[in-house]
Biopython code that builds the backbone (N, CA, C, O; Angstrom):
import numpy as np
from Bio.PDB.StructureBuilder import StructureBuilder

atoms = [
    (1, "MET", "N", (-10.447, -25.139, -23.010)),
    (1, "MET", "CA", (-11.450, -24.136, -22.756)),
    (1, "MET", "C", (-12.658, -24.386, -23.652)),
    (1, "MET", "O", (-12.523, -24.665, -24.843)),
    (2, "LYS", "N", (-13.812, -24.280, -23.067)),
    (2, "LYS", "CA", (-15.062, -24.445, -23.798)),
    (2, "LYS", "C", (-15.587, -23.061, -24.178)),
    (2, "LYS", "O", (-15.756, -22.192, -23.323)),
    (3, "ARG", "N", (-15.831, -22.879, -25.427)),
    (3, "ARG", "CA", (-16.362, -21.597, -25.902)),
    (3, "ARG", "C", (-17.865, -21.554, -25.632)),
    (3, "ARG", "O", (-18.573, -22.540, -25.839)),
    (4, "LEU", "N", (-18.338, -20.401, -25.168)),
    (4, "LEU", "CA", (-19.744, -20.273, -24.777)),
    (4, "LEU", "C", (-20.632, -19.738, -25.889)),
    (4, "LEU", "O", (-21.856, -19.831, -25.787)),
    (5, "GLY", "N", (-20.056, -19.181, -26.947)),
    (5, "GLY", "CA", (-20.858, -18.621, -28.027)),
    (5, "GLY", "C", (-21.482, -17.287, -27.670)),
    (5, "GLY", "O", (-22.395, -16.823, -28.353)),
    (6, "ILE", "N", (-20.992, -16.661, -26.596)),
    (6, "ILE", "CA", (-21.483, -15.355, -26.165)),
    (6, "ILE", "C", (-20.384, -14.343, -26.473)),
    (6, "ILE", "O", (-19.260, -14.475, -25.989)),
    (7, "PHE", "N", (-20.707, -13.344, -27.271)),
    (7, "PHE", "CA", (-19.737, -12.359, -27.708)),
    (7, "PHE", "C", (-20.084, -10.975, -27.160)),
    (7, "PHE", "O", (-21.257, -10.635, -27.005)),
    (8, "VAL", "N", (-19.058, -10.189, -26.872)),
    (8, "VAL", "CA", (-19.269, -8.800, -26.459)),
    (8, "VAL", "C", (-19.322, -7.937, -27.715)),
    (8, "VAL", "O", (-18.997, -8.401, -28.808)),
    (9, "THR", "N", (-19.727, -6.698, -27.557)),
    (9, "THR", "CA", (-19.740, -5.775, -28.695)),
    (9, "THR", "C", (-18.300, -5.399, -29.057)),
    (9, "THR", "O", (-17.380, -5.616, -28.269)),
    (10, "GLU", "N", (-18.116, -4.847, -30.226)),
    (10, "GLU", "CA", (-16.776, -4.434, -30.656)),
    (10, "GLU", "C", (-16.233, -3.330, -29.754)),
    (10, "GLU", "O", (-15.033, -3.291, -29.481)),
    (11, "ASP", "N", (-17.099, -2.434, -29.289)),
    (11, "ASP", "CA", (-16.662, -1.375, -28.377)),
    (11, "ASP", "C", (-16.155, -1.959, -27.059)),
    (11, "ASP", "O", (-15.122, -1.531, -26.545)),
    (12, "GLU", "N", (-16.886, -2.939, -26.511)),
    (12, "GLU", "CA", (-16.467, -3.574, -25.263)),
    (12, "GLU", "C", (-15.149, -4.315, -25.448)),
    (12, "GLU", "O", (-14.283, -4.273, -24.574)),
    (13, "ARG", "N", (-14.994, -4.996, -26.588)),
    (13, "ARG", "CA", (-13.756, -5.725, -26.858)),
    (13, "ARG", "C", (-12.577, -4.763, -26.958)),
    (13, "ARG", "O", (-11.490, -5.057, -26.460)),
    (14, "SER", "N", (-12.787, -3.620, -27.597)),
    (14, "SER", "CA", (-11.697, -2.656, -27.747)),
    (14, "SER", "C", (-11.312, -2.030, -26.407)),
    (14, "SER", "O", (-10.147, -1.686, -26.208)),
    (15, "ILE", "N", (-12.252, -1.876, -25.494)),
    (15, "ILE", "CA", (-11.941, -1.365, -24.155)),
    (15, "ILE", "C", (-11.008, -2.328, -23.433)),
    (15, "ILE", "O", (-10.035, -1.901, -22.811)),
    (16, "VAL", "N", (-11.300, -3.632, -23.513)),
    (16, "VAL", "CA", (-10.444, -4.635, -22.877)),
    (16, "VAL", "C", (-9.071, -4.658, -23.547)),
    (16, "VAL", "O", (-8.047, -4.769, -22.873)),
    (17, "GLU", "N", (-9.056, -4.553, -24.870)),
    (17, "GLU", "CA", (-7.787, -4.552, -25.603)),
    (17, "GLU", "C", (-6.922, -3.357, -25.199)),
    (17, "GLU", "O", (-5.717, -3.510, -24.997)),
    (18, "THR", "N", (-7.517, -2.182, -25.082)),
    (18, "THR", "CA", (-6.787, -0.990, -24.662)),
    (18, "THR", "C", (-6.263, -1.155, -23.239)),
    (18, "THR", "O", (-5.125, -0.786, -22.948)),
    (19, "ALA", "N", (-7.085, -1.707, -22.357)),
    (19, "ALA", "CA", (-6.657, -1.938, -20.972)),
    (19, "ALA", "C", (-5.477, -2.904, -20.931)),
    (19, "ALA", "O", (-4.566, -2.731, -20.122)),
    (20, "GLN", "N", (-5.484, -3.912, -21.789)),
    (20, "GLN", "CA", (-4.374, -4.858, -21.822)),
    (20, "GLN", "C", (-3.100, -4.184, -22.319)),
    (20, "GLN", "O", (-2.022, -4.413, -21.771)),
    (21, "LYS", "N", (-3.219, -3.360, -23.348)),
    (21, "LYS", "CA", (-2.047, -2.673, -23.889)),
    (21, "LYS", "C", (-1.446, -1.702, -22.879)),
    (21, "LYS", "O", (-0.238, -1.465, -22.893)),
    (22, "CYS", "N", (-2.277, -1.140, -22.005)),
    (22, "CYS", "CA", (-1.798, -0.155, -21.027)),
    (22, "CYS", "C", (-1.480, -0.769, -19.668)),
    (22, "CYS", "O", (-1.013, -0.065, -18.773)),
    (23, "SER", "N", (-1.724, -2.068, -19.496)),
    (23, "SER", "CA", (-1.431, -2.674, -18.202)),
    (23, "SER", "C", (0.070, -2.630, -17.969)),
    (23, "SER", "O", (0.859, -2.820, -18.894)),
    (24, "GLY", "N", (0.446, -2.385, -16.756)),
    (24, "GLY", "CA", (1.856, -2.231, -16.424)),
    (24, "GLY", "C", (2.312, -0.780, -16.482)),
    (24, "GLY", "O", (3.416, -0.461, -16.040)),
    (25, "MET", "N", (1.484, 0.094, -17.017)),
    (25, "MET", "CA", (1.793, 1.532, -17.041)),
    (25, "MET", "C", (1.037, 2.198, -15.895)),
    (25, "MET", "O", (-0.086, 1.812, -15.570)),
    (26, "PHE", "N", (1.660, 3.190, -15.295)),
    (26, "PHE", "CA", (1.053, 3.843, -14.141)),
    (26, "PHE", "C", (1.008, 5.351, -14.331)),
    (26, "PHE", "O", (1.921, 5.949, -14.900)),
    (27, "LEU", "N", (-0.069, 5.954, -13.845)),
    (27, "LEU", "CA", (-0.184, 7.408, -13.813)),
    (27, "LEU", "C", (0.582, 7.924, -12.599)),
    (27, "LEU", "O", (0.975, 7.142, -11.734)),
    (28, "SER", "N", (0.791, 9.220, -12.533)),
    (28, "SER", "CA", (1.442, 9.766, -11.345)),
    (28, "SER", "C", (0.580, 9.441, -10.132)),
    (28, "SER", "O", (-0.648, 9.496, -10.206)),
    (29, "GLY", "N", (1.199, 9.115, -9.056)),
    (29, "GLY", "CA", (0.466, 8.711, -7.857)),
    (29, "GLY", "C", (0.310, 7.206, -7.765)),
    (29, "GLY", "O", (-0.252, 6.707, -6.790)),
    (30, "GLY", "N", (0.793, 6.471, -8.757)),
    (30, "GLY", "CA", (0.765, 5.015, -8.705)),
    (30, "GLY", "C", (-0.516, 4.368, -9.186)),
    (30, "GLY", "O", (-0.680, 3.158, -9.035)),
    (31, "MET", "N", (-1.429, 5.134, -9.761)),
    (31, "MET", "CA", (-2.688, 4.565, -10.255)),
    (31, "MET", "C", (-2.443, 3.874, -11.606)),
    (31, "MET", "O", (-1.888, 4.490, -12.516)),
    (32, "PRO", "N", (-2.849, 2.604, -11.746)),
    (32, "PRO", "CA", (-2.626, 1.910, -13.013)),
    (32, "PRO", "C", (-3.469, 2.497, -14.138)),
    (32, "PRO", "O", (-4.607, 2.912, -13.922)),
    (33, "MET", "N", (-2.898, 2.527, -15.339)),
    (33, "MET", "CA", (-3.616, 3.057, -16.501)),
    (33, "MET", "C", (-4.612, 2.050, -17.057)),
    (33, "MET", "O", (-5.696, 2.432, -17.498)),
    (34, "GLY", "N", (-4.262, 0.783, -17.043)),
    (34, "GLY", "CA", (-5.136, -0.239, -17.600)),
    (34, "GLY", "C", (-5.192, -1.459, -16.716)),
    (34, "GLY", "O", (-4.161, -1.914, -16.219)),
    (35, "ASP", "N", (-6.375, -1.995, -16.512)),
    (35, "ASP", "CA", (-6.551, -3.203, -15.713)),
    (35, "ASP", "C", (-7.519, -4.121, -16.453)),
    (35, "ASP", "O", (-8.724, -4.079, -16.206)),
    (36, "PRO", "N", (-6.997, -4.960, -17.369)),
    (36, "PRO", "CA", (-7.880, -5.803, -18.168)),
    (36, "PRO", "C", (-8.689, -6.795, -17.333)),
    (36, "PRO", "O", (-9.807, -7.153, -17.706)),
    (37, "GLN", "N", (-8.136, -7.236, -16.218)),
    (37, "GLN", "CA", (-8.851, -8.178, -15.365)),
    (37, "GLN", "C", (-10.143, -7.549, -14.826)),
    (37, "GLN", "O", (-11.187, -8.200, -14.792)),
    (38, "THR", "N", (-10.067, -6.310, -14.416)),
    (38, "THR", "CA", (-11.250, -5.609, -13.919)),
    (38, "THR", "C", (-12.268, -5.392, -15.028)),
    (38, "THR", "O", (-13.470, -5.550, -14.814)),
    (39, "GLU", "N", (-11.787, -5.030, -16.211)),
    (39, "GLU", "CA", (-12.690, -4.813, -17.348)),
    (39, "GLU", "C", (-13.451, -6.095, -17.697)),
    (39, "GLU", "O", (-14.659, -6.060, -17.930)),
    (40, "VAL", "N", (-12.741, -7.223, -17.730)),
    (40, "VAL", "CA", (-13.395, -8.499, -18.047)),
    (40, "VAL", "C", (-14.360, -8.885, -16.932)),
    (40, "VAL", "O", (-15.449, -9.387, -17.208)),
    (41, "ALA", "N", (-13.980, -8.660, -15.687)),
    (41, "ALA", "CA", (-14.870, -8.971, -14.564)),
    (41, "ALA", "C", (-16.174, -8.183, -14.659)),
    (41, "ALA", "O", (-17.244, -8.707, -14.348)),
    (42, "GLN", "N", (-16.083, -6.932, -15.087)),
    (42, "GLN", "CA", (-17.292, -6.121, -15.259)),
    (42, "GLN", "C", (-18.168, -6.674, -16.382)),
    (42, "GLN", "O", (-19.393, -6.682, -16.266)),
    (43, "LEU", "N", (-17.544, -7.137, -17.467)),
    (43, "LEU", "CA", (-18.318, -7.718, -18.568)),
    (43, "LEU", "C", (-18.961, -9.037, -18.157)),
    (43, "LEU", "O", (-20.103, -9.313, -18.527)),
    (44, "VAL", "N", (-18.243, -9.845, -17.402)),
    (44, "VAL", "CA", (-18.792, -11.119, -16.913)),
    (44, "VAL", "C", (-20.019, -10.837, -16.049)),
    (44, "VAL", "O", (-21.030, -11.531, -16.149)),
    (45, "LYS", "N", (-19.923, -9.826, -15.211)),
    (45, "LYS", "CA", (-21.058, -9.457, -14.362)),
    (45, "LYS", "C", (-22.222, -8.934, -15.214)),
    (45, "LYS", "O", (-23.378, -9.281, -14.969)),
    (46, "LYS", "N", (-21.916, -8.105, -16.206)),
    (46, "LYS", "CA", (-22.947, -7.535, -17.077)),
    (46, "LYS", "C", (-23.718, -8.631, -17.816)),
    (46, "LYS", "O", (-24.943, -8.571, -17.928)),
    (47, "TYR", "N", (-22.988, -9.634, -18.319)),
    (47, "TYR", "CA", (-23.611, -10.713, -19.079)),
    (47, "TYR", "C", (-24.096, -11.857, -18.185)),
    (47, "TYR", "O", (-24.552, -12.888, -18.680)),
    (48, "GLU", "N", (-23.994, -11.669, -16.866)),
    (48, "GLU", "CA", (-24.485, -12.622, -15.863)),
    (48, "GLU", "C", (-23.920, -14.025, -16.087)),
    (48, "GLU", "O", (-24.665, -14.999, -16.183)),
    (49, "LEU", "N", (-22.591, -14.109, -16.169)),
    (49, "LEU", "CA", (-21.889, -15.369, -16.357)),
    (49, "LEU", "C", (-21.192, -15.758, -15.060)),
    (49, "LEU", "O", (-20.988, -14.908, -14.193)),
    (50, "PRO", "N", (-20.821, -17.038, -14.912)),
    (50, "PRO", "CA", (-20.091, -17.454, -13.705)),
    (50, "PRO", "C", (-18.763, -16.705, -13.573)),
    (50, "PRO", "O", (-18.177, -16.296, -14.574)),
    (51, "GLU", "N", (-18.295, -16.530, -12.344)),
    (51, "GLU", "CA", (-17.090, -15.751, -12.085)),
    (51, "GLU", "C", (-15.836, -16.354, -12.721)),
    (51, "GLU", "O", (-14.891, -15.620, -13.012)),
    (52, "ASP", "N", (-15.803, -17.659, -12.942)),
    (52, "ASP", "CA", (-14.603, -18.289, -13.499)),
    (52, "ASP", "C", (-14.586, -18.255, -15.030)),
    (52, "ASP", "O", (-13.826, -18.992, -15.658)),
    (53, "THR", "N", (-15.412, -17.409, -15.625)),
    (53, "THR", "CA", (-15.474, -17.284, -17.079)),
    (53, "THR", "C", (-14.284, -16.480, -17.584)),
    (53, "THR", "O", (-13.906, -15.469, -16.992)),
    (54, "GLY", "N", (-13.700, -16.942, -18.687)),
    (54, "GLY", "CA", (-12.584, -16.248, -19.313)),
    (54, "GLY", "C", (-13.045, -15.468, -20.531)),
    (54, "GLY", "O", (-14.235, -15.407, -20.841)),
    (55, "PHE", "N", (-12.071, -14.872, -21.216)),
    (55, "PHE", "CA", (-12.394, -13.993, -22.326)),
    (55, "PHE", "C", (-11.330, -14.142, -23.402)),
    (55, "PHE", "O", (-10.135, -14.042, -23.122)),
    (56, "ASP", "N", (-11.766, -14.381, -24.628)),
    (56, "ASP", "CA", (-10.849, -14.475, -25.765)),
    (56, "ASP", "C", (-10.804, -13.105, -26.433)),
    (56, "ASP", "O", (-11.762, -12.683, -27.082)),
    (57, "LEU", "N", (-9.692, -12.430, -26.266)),
    (57, "LEU", "CA", (-9.561, -11.064, -26.776)),
    (57, "LEU", "C", (-9.580, -11.002, -28.291)),
    (57, "LEU", "O", (-9.978, -9.983, -28.856)),
    (58, "SER", "N", (-9.162, -12.062, -28.961)),
    (58, "SER", "CA", (-9.077, -12.020, -30.422)),
    (58, "SER", "C", (-10.440, -11.876, -31.100)),
    (58, "SER", "O", (-10.548, -11.259, -32.160)),
    (59, "ASN", "N", (-11.484, -12.448, -30.482)),
    (59, "ASN", "CA", (-12.804, -12.349, -31.110)),
    (59, "ASN", "C", (-13.908, -11.869, -30.159)),
    (59, "ASN", "O", (-15.052, -11.704, -30.583)),
    (60, "GLY", "N", (-13.581, -11.645, -28.882)),
    (60, "GLY", "CA", (-14.567, -11.139, -27.939)),
    (60, "GLY", "C", (-15.541, -12.164, -27.424)),
    (60, "GLY", "O", (-16.650, -11.821, -27.016)),
    (61, "GLU", "N", (-15.139, -13.430, -27.436)),
    (61, "GLU", "CA", (-16.022, -14.508, -26.978)),
    (61, "GLU", "C", (-15.638, -14.947, -25.569)),
    (61, "GLU", "O", (-14.460, -14.992, -25.215)),
    (62, "PHE", "N", (-16.660, -15.271, -24.771)),
    (62, "PHE", "CA", (-16.418, -15.784, -23.435)),
    (62, "PHE", "C", (-16.137, -17.280, -23.494)),
    (62, "PHE", "O", (-16.655, -17.992, -24.354)),
    (63, "CYS", "N", (-15.299, -17.743, -22.555)),
    (63, "CYS", "CA", (-14.903, -19.156, -22.486)),
    (63, "CYS", "C", (-14.980, -19.604, -21.027)),
    (63, "CYS", "O", (-14.965, -18.783, -20.110)),
    (64, "THR", "N", (-15.061, -20.906, -20.831)),
    (64, "THR", "CA", (-15.029, -21.468, -19.493)),
    (64, "THR", "C", (-14.273, -22.793, -19.541)),
    (64, "THR", "O", (-13.942, -23.293, -20.617)),
    (65, "ARG", "N", (-14.011, -23.339, -18.392)),
    (65, "ARG", "CA", (-13.277, -24.619, -18.338)),
    (65, "ARG", "C", (-14.153, -25.770, -18.717)),
    (65, "ARG", "O", (-13.700, -26.915, -18.725)),
]
sb = StructureBuilder()
sb.init_structure("model")
sb.init_model(0)
sb.init_chain("A")
sb.init_seg("    ")
for serial, (resi, resn, name, xyz) in enumerate(atoms, 1):
    if name == "N":
        sb.init_residue(resn, " ", resi, " ")
    sb.init_atom(name, np.array(xyz, "f"), 0.0, 1.0, " ", f" {name:<3s}", serial, name[0])
structure = sb.get_structure()
C-alpha cells in the first residue's frame, strides 16, 4: 500500500473507529449500529480521492495500491 500523506481530523478518525467497534451489532429492526466501510467511503468522497482508496485507522492516513 502506498501512503498518500493525506490525514483526516482526529474527530473523523474516531468516528470510523467507533463504527468499526460497533460493526456486527444491530439495533432492533435489523439496522446495523456501525458501518466503517460507509464512513470511510464518505471521507474518500469528502477529500475527493479515488474510490479504491483505503484508510489506515491507526493514524488516519489514506492509502492506495
